[in-house]
C-alpha positions in Angstrom: -31.2 3.0 35.4 -34.1 3.4 37.9 -36.2 0.3 39.4 -39.5 0.7 41.0 -40.6 -2.3 43.1 -44.1 -2.8 43.5 -45.2 -5.5 46.7 -48.7 -6.5 46.5 -49.8 -8.4 49.8 -52.8 -10.1 49.8 -55.4 -9.8 52.4 -59.1 -9.7 53.3 -61.7 -7.3 52.4 -62.9 -4.9 50.5 -60.3 -2.5 50.7 -57.4 -4.9 50.1 -58.9 -5.7 46.5 -59.1 -2.3 46.0 -55.4 -2.0 46.3 -54.4 -4.8 44.6 -56.0 -3.2 41.7 -54.7 -0.1 41.9 -51.5 -1.2 41.8 -51.7 -3.6 38.8 -52.9 -0.8 37.0 -50.0 1.5 37.9 -47.7 -1.5 36.9 -49.8 -1.5 33.3 -49.2 2.1 32.6 -45.2 1.6 33.2 -45.0 -1.0 31.3 -47.0 0.8 28.5 -44.5 3.8 28.8 -42.0 1.5 28.4 -42.8 -0.2 25.4 -43.6 3.0 24.0 -40.0 4.3 24.4 -38.6 1.1 23.1 -40.7 1.7 20.0 -40.1 5.3 19.7 -36.2 4.0 19.8 -36.2 1.9 16.8 -38.0 3.3 14.7 -35.6 6.7 15.3 -32.8 4.2 14.5 -34.5 2.9 11.6 -35.9 6.4 10.0 -32.1 7.2 9.2 -32.2 8.2 5.3 -29.5 9.5 3.1 -26.3 9.4 2.0 -22.9 8.7 3.5 -19.2 8.1 2.1 -15.7 7.3 4.1 -12.3 6.5 3.1 -9.8 4.2 4.1 -7.3 5.0 5.1 -7.9 8.3 6.2 -4.0 9.3 5.6 -1.2 7.4 3.6 2.5 8.0 2.9 3.5 7.8 -0.6 6.4 9.5 -2.9 7.0 11.0 -6.1 5.7 8.6 -8.7 4.2 5.8 -6.0 0.8 4.5 -6.3 -1.5 4.1 -3.1 -4.5 2.6 -2.7 -7.6 4.1 -0.9 -10.7 2.5 -0.7 -14.4 4.5 -1.0 -17.5 2.8 0.6 -20.6 4.5 0.1 -23.6 4.4 2.3 -27.3 4.3 1.0 -29.9 4.6 4.4 -32.8 5.0 1.9 -35.6 2.2 1.3 -34.9 2.6 -2.4 -31.3 1.3 -4.3 -30.0 4.3 -6.2 -27.0 5.5 -8.2 -24.7 8.0 -6.4 -22.2 10.0 -8.3 -18.9 10.7 -7.0 -16.7 13.2 -7.6 -12.9 14.1 -6.5 -12.1 16.8 -5.2 -8.3 17.2 -5.6 -7.8 20.6 -3.4 -3.8 20.8 -3.6 -3.1 17.5 -5.4 -3.1 18.1 -9.1 -6.3 16.1 -10.6 -3.9 14.1 -12.8 -2.5 12.4 -9.5 -6.2 10.1 -9.1 -7.1 7.2 -10.8 -10.9 8.5 -11.9 -12.1 12.2 -11.5 -15.5 10.9 -10.9 -17.7 7.9 -10.7 -21.3 6.8 -11.0 -21.8 3.8 -7.9 -25.0 1.9 -7.7 -26.2 0.9 -4.2 -29.0 -1.2 -2.8 -31.8 0.3 -0.4 -30.0 0.1 3.0 -26.9 -1.2 1.7 -23.1 0.1 1.1 -20.9 -0.6 -2.1 -17.1 -0.1 -2.1 -14.7 0.8 -4.8 -11.2 1.6 -4.8 -9.2 4.8 -5.8 -5.5 5.0 -7.1 -3.6 8.0 -6.3 -0.2 8.6 -7.7 1.5 11.8 -7.3 3.5 12.9 -10.1 7.2 12.8 -10.3 7.9 16.4 -9.6 5.4 16.9 -7.3 7.1 18.2 -3.7 7.3 17.0 0.0 4.5 17.9 2.2 0.9 16.9 3.2 -1.9 17.4 0.7 -6.0 17.1 1.7 -8.6 16.0 -0.7 -11.9 14.8 -0.6 -14.7 12.4 -2.4 -18.0 14.2 -2.3 -21.4 13.6 -3.5 -24.2 16.2 -3.6 -25.3 15.7 0.2 -22.1 14.1 1.8 -18.3 14.3 1.5 -15.2 12.5 3.1 -11.9 13.7 3.5 -8.2 11.9 3.1 -4.7 13.1 3.0 -1.8 11.9 1.0 1.6 13.0 2.8 4.5 12.9 0.1 8.0 12.3 1.1 11.2 13.8 -1.4 13.7 11.6 -2.4 17.1 12.0 -0.8 18.3 10.6 -4.0 16.7 9.2 -7.7 18.3 8.1 -10.6 16.4 7.1 -13.5 18.1 5.2 -16.6 16.2 4.6 -20.2 17.8 3.4 -23.2 16.4 1.8 -26.6 17.5 1.3 -30.2 20.5 -0.1 -31.6 24.2 0.6 -30.9 26.4 0.4 -27.9 26.4 1.4 -24.3 28.2 1.1 -21.2 27.1 2.3 -17.6 28.5 2.0 -14.5 26.3 3.2 -10.9 28.2 3.3 -7.7 25.8 4.7 -4.7 26.4 4.5 -0.9 24.2 6.3 2.0 24.9 5.5 5.6 23.3 7.5 8.2 24.8 8.1 11.8 25.1 4.6 13.7 23.0 6.1 16.3 20.4 8.1 14.7 16.9 7.0 16.0 16.1 5.0 12.6 19.5 3.8 11.5 20.1 2.8 7.6 22.9 1.9 5.5 23.1 0.7 1.4 25.6 0.2 -1.1 25.0 -0.1 -4.7 27.1 -1.2 -7.9 26.3 -1.6 -10.9 27.6 -2.2 -14.6 26.1 -2.6 -18.0 27.6 -3.3 -21.4 25.2 -3.4 -24.6 26.1 -4.1 -28.2 22.9 -5.0 -30.7 19.8 -3.9 -30.7 17.1 -3.1 -27.6 13.1 -2.1 -27.4 13.8 -0.6 -23.7 16.3 -1.0 -21.0 15.7 0.7 -17.4 17.8 1.3 -14.4 16.1 3.2 -11.6 17.2 3.9 -8.3 15.1 6.1 -5.3 16.3 6.5 -1.7 14.8 7.9 1.5 16.9 7.7 4.3 13.6 8.4 6.8 11.1 6.5 5.2 7.7 6.5 6.9 4.3 4.3 6.5 5.2 1.8 3.3 7.7 3.9 1.8 11.0 1.7 1.4 14.3 3.5 2.5 15.7 2.2 -0.8 14.1 0.9 -4.1 15.5 -0.6 -7.3 13.8 -1.1 -10.3 15.8 -3.1 -13.1 13.8 -3.7 -16.8 14.8 -5.2 -20.5 12.2 -5.9 -23.4 13.5 -7.3 -26.3 17.3 -7.7 -26.5 18.5 -9.2 -29.6 22.3 -9.5 -30.9 22.9 -8.5 -34.3 26.0 -9.4 -35.2 28.3 -12.7 -34.0 30.3 -10.7 -31.4 27.0 -9.1 -30.0 26.0 -9.3 -26.1 24.3 -7.6 -23.6 26.0 -8.0 -19.6 24.8 -6.7 -16.6 25.7 -7.0 -13.1 23.9 -5.4 -10.3 24.8 -5.8 -6.5 23.0 -4.3 -3.3 24.5 -4.4 0.1 22.7 -3.3 3.2 25.0 -4.4 6.3 23.9 -5.1 9.5 26.4 -3.3 11.9 25.7 0.2 10.1 22.1 -0.4 10.6 21.2 -1.9 7.5 18.6 -5.2 6.7 21.5 -7.6 6.8 21.2 -8.3 3.3 22.6 -8.9 0.1 21.2 -8.9 -3.3 23.2 -9.7 -6.9 21.7 -10.5 -9.7 24.6 -11.2 -12.7 23.5 -12.2 -16.9 25.3 -12.4 -20.1 23.1 -13.2 -22.8 22.7 -12.9 -26.6 18.9 -12.6 -26.3 16.8 -11.5 -23.7 12.9 -11.5 -24.2 12.2 -9.9 -20.9 13.5 -8.8 -17.4 11.7 -7.5 -14.7 13.3 -6.9 -11.5 12.4 -4.5 -8.2 14.4 -4.8 -4.7 12.7 -2.9 -1.5 15.1 -2.5 1.4 12.9 -1.2 4.9 14.6 0.1 7.9 11.9 2.4 9.1 8.3 3.3 8.7 5.8 -0.1 8.5 7.6 -2.6 7.5 10.8 -1.8 9.0 13.5 -4.6 8.8 12.0 -6.2 5.5 14.0 -6.6 2.4 12.3 -8.1 -0.7 13.5 -8.8 -4.0 11.4 -10.1 -6.7 13.0 -11.1 -10.4 11.5 -12.6 -13.8 13.8 -13.1 -16.7 13.2 -14.8 -20.4 17.0 -15.3 -21.9 19.4 -17.3 -24.2 23.0 -17.6 -22.3 23.8 -17.3 -18.3 22.1 -15.6 -15.3 23.5 -15.7 -11.8 21.4 -15.1 -8.8 23.1 -14.7 -5.3 21.4 -13.7 -2.2 22.3 -13.5 1.7 21.1 -12.6 4.8 23.6 -12.3 7.8 22.4 -11.1 11.0 24.3 -12.1 14.2 23.0 -14.4 16.6 19.8 -14.5 14.3 20.5 -15.5 10.9 22.7 -16.7 8.4 21.3 -17.1 4.8 22.9 -18.0 1.6 21.3 -18.5 -1.8 22.8 -19.1 -5.2 21.1 -20.0 -8.2 23.2 -20.0 -11.9 21.0 -21.2 -15.2 22.8 -21.6 -18.3 20.8 -22.2 -21.6 17.1 -20.8 -22.7 15.1 -20.3 -19.9 12.6 -18.4 -17.9 13.9 -17.7 -14.7 11.6 -16.2 -11.7 12.5 -15.7 -8.1 10.9 -13.7 -5.2 12.5 -13.4 -1.6 11.7 -11.8 1.6 14.2 -11.4 4.3 13.3 -9.9 7.8 15.5 -9.3 10.6 14.8 -8.7 14.5 
């Protein structure tokens, strides 16, 4: 920036007064020029027109069957309100991954409007980075979804009337000196005699999970179990352990039930040893039943935390629990 300094001296005589007038005239010209420049700059900013689009975040990690959410923001720089037609360009993604293929968005003059778009890779999606766009006739924005494949996945679904017994025993331990060590062991036992509308027991493992992907995820569900005869029952036992000394989260979750009726059971467990939520363990469960239900949770991190929780219930009850543990 250049600053011109004018010094005006007073004096006697006509020549002096003439010089003063000339200097004032020059100063007036400079001020007018500066004002014109400011006005030009302002008009350049306010004269922006058209439409723009942004996607946030620009990149996310996911896994087969896991839903992630993006925020689409549409900007209208015009002096009139308008409806903007958005279209998803799937690229190498399958178009079925997207919550909607297109949508009309109303945006007021010189304003913006935002909406969400859920993206869910199919269960047979292969690992890799997938680019996709959201576009209008005059603007577009791109984003990426990075799909991580499972190192282990098991999905069990049962419905109908009869008898079944299911046992699962799973363990995974990375090298203790790995960049991001992780450990988990799982033991499940189920037995049923009677009629059930739906039973689900799923597990997913990603040893080097990134973003918000959990290293281990467990989902359990029961819908409308009824004992049909006097000897019928539904029994379930689930124990999950991630030992601290092997690089795990230091948590243990155990649920056990023995019921003659269960209207509903929904349970989810996530263990994070890597990624954005590193060292977070979370359990959420709700159960509507007639019988016995036990929940036990523990975190053991030497020198940091020792937590023991035991809840036991008998009767015709609805029981919900949400727990979050973190380790340093």
